[in-house]
N, C-alpha and C positions, 0 to 999 in steps of 0.2 A: 496441413490444416493449422489454423490459428489455435492458440491456447483456448481450452474450453473449460468453463466452470461447471463442475459436476454437483457440488453441494456447498452451502455456506451456512455459517452460524454466526453468532455475535463475536466469537473468538477466533475463528479460522475459516479459510476457504479451501476447498479441494479442487485442484485443477488437473486436467489431462493435457500433457504436453507432447508435441511431436517434433521430430528432427527437423532442423532448419527453420523453426518458428519459435524463437525464444520469447519467454515471458519477461517483460521489463518491470523492475521494481525500483522506484525512486524514493529517496528519503525513508528507507525502511530499516534504519539502524535499530538493532536489538530484536528485530523480528526473526522468528525461527522458520526455517524451511525444512520440512520433514519428508523424506522419500517413502512413499507407500509401496510402489511397484516400479520395476524397470530401473534405469540408471539416469540420474539427472546430473548435468554438467553446469556448474555455477562459476561465473566470472564476476568478481566484485571489484569496484573501483579502488585503486590504490593497493590491492593485494598482489603480492609477487607471484602467486601460483593460483591456478584454477583448482576447483574442488569437484570431486566426483562422489556422489552419494548413491549407495545401494539401499534396498529396502531395509527399513529400521534405523537408518542413519539420519542425523540432523545437522544443520549448519545454522549458526546465528550470524546475521548480517552485522559486520563490524563497524560500518560507518553510514553516513547519509548519502553517499555517492550512488551512482547507477549500478544495479545488479542485474545480470542476465542469467536466467535459468532456462536451460534447453535440454531436451530429451536426447539420449543416445538411443535411437529407435523410437519407442513410445514409453511414457512413464506417467505416473500419477504422483502428485505432491500435495502436501498440506502447507499452507502459509498462514502464520499467525497474523491476525488483524491487530490494529492498535488497541491497547488495553481499554482506553476510555472511548468506547464506541457510542456512548450516550452523550449527545451534544447539547443537552438541556442548558447547562451554564452558558455555553456559547450563544445559544438562541436568545437567552435572556439579555445578554450583553448587547446583541444586535438590536433587539427590540427597544432597549433603552436608548441606544444611539439614534434609532429612527424617531423616537419620541422627542429627543432633544432637537433633531433637525426639524421636525414638524413645528416645534415651538418657535424656532428661528423664523420659519417661513410664515407663521401666523402673525408675527409682529408686523405692524404697519410700517412701511418705509417712511423715513423722514423726508419731508419736502425740502427741496433746495430752492431758496428764494433769491 
């Protein structure tokens, strides 16, 4: 079975993992993976050893490389989401960009004679 999202909040997501179906995390530097039940096997890019978490244990992703989290049997984990999950400033910047682009297109093209 593919990884399944059980619950989500603004700060973290709870997933159910199964053997041979890893969860891929990309650019997750600084995010915490917390084992709720079962055993989770974590392989992180550039790390010399793999990590095994049991219930109550956590692991903080050390870099922006690929991280694979897979169950040994079945397990449940919590993964922290990015801190700033409010994209309001980003939306404002994009809206301003579209306004500027719109102004450029509203200008009449110069005729070449």
